N, C-alpha and C positions, 0 to 999 in steps of 0.2 A: 710293566715297568722294568726294564733291564738294568741290572747292576752287576759289576764285576768287583770282586775283592782279591786284589793281587798282593800277596805277602812275600817279601824278600827275607829269607832266613840268612842274615848277613854272614857270609863266608862259608856256608855249608856246601863245600865242593864235594864231588863224588869221584875224584880220580884225576891223575895227571893228564894233561892234553899232550898231543904229539910234539909240541914245541916247548915242553916244560924245561928241557935242558937249557934253552936260551934264557930262561928266567931263574935258573938255579934251583928248580923245583922237581927234579927227577924223584919219583917214588912218593910224592905227596898224594894223600887221599884222606881228606878231612873226615868224611862220614865213616870210613873204615876204621880210622884211628879212634873215633869216639865209640864205635861199636865194640871195641875191645874192653871197654870199662864195664864193670859189674853194675854200674848205675844206668846203663843204656837200655831203653825200652821204647820202641815206637810202633806198637801194634796198629794204631789208628792210621798213621801214615802208610804203614805196610798194606793195610786193606785198601787204601786209595791207589796203591801201585808203586810206591817209592822203591821197593826192593826188586821190582820187575824191570826197572830202567836198565838199559844196556850198560854193562860193565860194573854194576853194583854187586858186590861180592858178599852180600848178607842173605841169609837163608830166606827164601820166598815162601809166602803162604800158598797153599795149593788152590785156593778158591780164585775165581776170576776177579781181578781188582774192580773196585767200584768206580774208579776214575780212569782217565786217559793219562798218558805219561810219555816223556821224552828225555833224552840226554841232550843238553844244550852246549854248544861250542861257542867260545868267545872269539869272534872274528876281529875285534879290536886289538890293538897292540898295547896291552896293559893287563893289570890284575888288581886294579884299585876300585874303590867304591864308586867314584864318579864315573869313570869310563864304563864300568859294569852296568850301572843304572841307566846311563845314557843309552847303552846298546839295548837294554831291555825295552826302553822307550822308543827304539827305532833309529838310533844314530850310531853307526859304526865309525870308530875313530881309527883311521889308518896310521896315524902318527901317535906315538906315546906322548903323554904329558911329561914335562921336564922333571928330571930327578936331580938331586944334589947330594951325592954320596960324600963329597968333600965339604959340604956346607954351602951357603949362598955366597955369591961373589961379593967382594968388598964394596963395589959400587952400589949394590942393592942394599946392603946393610947400612952403608953411610947415609944414603938418602932416607932410609927408614928412620934412622936416628935423628936426622935433621928435621923430619916431619913430625916426629913424636916428642922430640926434646929429651929423649931418654937413651941411655946406652944399652948395649946388647951383651948378654952372656951366652956362652956355649957355641951356638951356630955350627952344629954338626948333627949327624944322625944320632938319635938317642932314644932309649926307652922312656915313655912318658912318665912312668912311675919313678924311675931312677933319676931322671933329670931334675926333678924337684927336690929329691933328697940331696943330690950332689951340688946343686946351685941355689937351692932355696934360701939358705942362710945369707949368702952373699947378696942375693936379690933383695932380701929384707933390709940389709945394711945399706945398700947403694941405691936401690930403686931401679936398677937396670932390669930390663925385661929379659926373660929366658926365651931365646928363640932357638928352635931345633926343628929337625925334619926326620924322615924315616925312609924306608924303602918305597913309600908312596910319594906321589907328587903333592906334598903338603908343606906349608909354612906355618908352624905352630908357635903360639906365644903363650907362655905360662907366666902367671903373676898371682901373688898372694892377695886375697880379697881385702886384707887390711892395709895393704900397701897401694894397690891399684884397684879402685872400685870397679865392679864388674862392667858397668856401663862405659867406663873409661877404657877398659880393656877391649870392649867391643868396638869402640871408636878407633883404637890403635889397629885392630884387625881390619876395619874398613879402610883405613889408610894403607895398610899393606896390600889389601885387595886391589885398590886403585893403582898401586905401584906395580904389582905383579901381573902384567899383561904381556901380550906378544911373546917374545923369546922366553920370558920368565913367567908365562901364564900358568902357574901351578893350578892343580885341580881344586884345592881347597886351602883357605887360610882358616886356622882353627884356634879359637879362644880356649885356653886351658886354665881356668881359675883353680886355685887350690887354697887350702887353709891349714891350720895347725902350727906347731912349733918345730924348731930344728930337731931332727931325729924322728919326727912323727908327722910329717906333712902328708896330706891326702887330697886328691882331686875332688872338687865339688861337682854337683849335677848341673851346674850352669855353663857347661861347655856350649859353644855355638860355632857353627860352620859357616864360612862365607865362601860360597862356591863360584867357580867360573861358570858363566852361563853357557848352555849347550850351543854349539856352533850353528845349528839350524833347527828348524821346527821338529818337535817330537810328537809322539802320539798324544801327549797331554795337550799340546797346542791345538791339534786337530779336534780333540774331544771338545775343548772349550769353544772353538770356532763353530761347532755343530750344536752348541747350546747344551752340552752335557756338563755335569758337575765332576770335578776332580778333587777328591778329598785326600789330603796327605797326612799320614800318621808317622811320627818319629822324624827321621832326618830327611824325609822326602822333599819338603819345602826348601831346605838348605841345599840339597844336592842339585836341584834344578834352578837355584837362585830365584825361586818363586815363580818361574815361567810356567804357565799352564796349570796353575793350582788355584782353585776357587775357594777352598777353605782348608785349614790345617790345624793340627795339634802336635805339640812336641811331647816327648815322653821321657820318663826317667829310667826306663829299662823294659825288658820283655813283658813282664807282668802288666805294667802300665800300658804298654802298647797294645796288648791283647784286649785289655779292658776298654781302651778308647776305641778300638776297632769294633768291639761288640756294641758300644754305644752308637757308633755310626750305623751299624746294622739295623738299629731301631728307627733310623731316620728315613723319611720319605725322600728319595732322590733317584735320578736316573743318571748313571755314569759310573765312574771308577773310584774305588777306595784303594789307595796305593799305600802299603804299609811296609816299613822297615823295622825289623827286630834286630837290634844291634849287639845284644849281650854276647851272642856266640863269638863274635869277632873281638869285641873290645875287652871283655872280661876274661875270656878263656883261650881263644886262639892265639892272641898276641902274648899271652902269659904261659903258653905251653901247658895248660891245665886240662889234661885229657878227661879226668873225672868231672871237672866242672862243666866242660863242654857237653859231656854225656848227660849230666843232670839237666842242663838247659834244654837239650833236645827232648828229653823225657818229659820235662815240664810242658813244653809246647805241645807235645803229643797228647798229654793229659787234658789240655785245654781245647784241643781240636773238636771234640764232640759238642762243646758249647757253640762253636762257630757253625758247625754243620746244622745244629738244631735251629739256628736263627735264619738259615737260608730260605729264600722264597722261590716261587715257581720259576721265575726267569733269572735267578741269580746264578753266577758262575764263580767258583773259587779257583784261583791259580796260586800255586806255591812254588817258589823258585829260590835262587840264590844269585849273588853277583860276582863271586870269585871263591877261592878257597882260603883257608888259614889253618893248615894241619897242625894240631897242637902236639903231635908226637915227634916232629922233626926238630933238629937243632935250631932251625930258623924260627924267629918270632914274627916274621913278616907274612904277608899274604902269599898264596901259592897259586900257580897257573893251573887251574883245574876245570874240567867239565862241571856243569851245574845241573841239578835236577829240575824237572818241571812236572808237576802233578796238577791235573785239572779235574774238577768235579762239578756236576750240576745236571739238571734234567736235559740240557741240550748237548751234553758231553757224552760221546760213545764210551760206555764202560769197557774197560779192558783193552782199549786201543793203544797200541805202541807206535808212536811216530818215529821211533828209532833215534839216530843221532842227527841232530839238526845243525846246519852250518853256522847259525848265528843266534844269539839271544834275541835279536830283533824280531824273530818270528813271534815272540810273545806280544810285542806291540802291534804287529800287523793283525794278529788274531783278535786282540782287544778291539781294534777299530772295526774290523769286519763284523764282529758280533753286534755292533751298534749300527751296522749298515753304512759305514763310512769307508770310502775308497782310500786305502792307505797311501799316503804320500811320503812314506818313510822307507827305510831299509826293512827287509824281512818279508816273509810270506805267511799267509793264514794257515795255521795248523788244522783247523776244523774243516777245511775243504776236503780233507781225506775221508 
């Protein structure tokens, strides 16, 4: 019974891509930045081949890696979570999703207000932690919703849980999702509930993403069509708007995500377990916290043996990322970087270097081919080599 466990270390890029200047990301290298911290230690990923990947500037172990590895290039025009995951699943996006550096057009905001019956505060790019401090008190006084965006294609709605019940906030997000299509089809509408009092507001764990559906079939759809299971852990269900997912669990962070993946590893199924570990990006990359980022990578590495011990004869482990988010640069946004791919299992040639691949979509094609399914997506099978 074949199973693949595909883990996305959200934002763990490994160095600027050739077009990084077009995105304002010259010099970005998330993994290198984290490795400068005294809290960085990844011997287990090193043994699988992480530090042997093209361009990775961290000291390599002398032994032949236990896994196969490659440097992945993002062919899509973007550097966000949605486009990155879509490409991993075999859909290259030649056009970027819309961005709103000046805030959303008045006609969008006006229709949103009419549909929800509430006013809007902010409407510009903003830090998610700062926006609730700056607008939270006014929101509590007026009931107006805090709407903001970022360097990503997102429409974010923050509301205090005592002012707007979480289920109602989700309804407002669904309203925005229905509104934001076509020209204004942002990648994600995100519910950002928070709590606390003026001066000490904090976001709660009840965030929820309402994603744009992929524009065409992904590897997930093909797997389901061939009667394989697709289990989503973390943001996966939201990123794909539920398409091609047979079962899913949401998570409260990396530790919870790893625990829930380990629980799925005890389950009898044939197919894919697709995992997103978000803390690297959400808690540390966007907050320029190098030490925190390093600790998170070290924690994942410390948990990796638990994953390896649960692997069965025909299991394959794939570990990658969806973009960068260098915590050492002045920017708090995602960065246009190559991403790592490390593969491990009895069917994976130890020590094999697939070099620099032209697209993340090679991951999706490899997954399908492993299950004997002819890929009808972008990308090529890595294991043919």
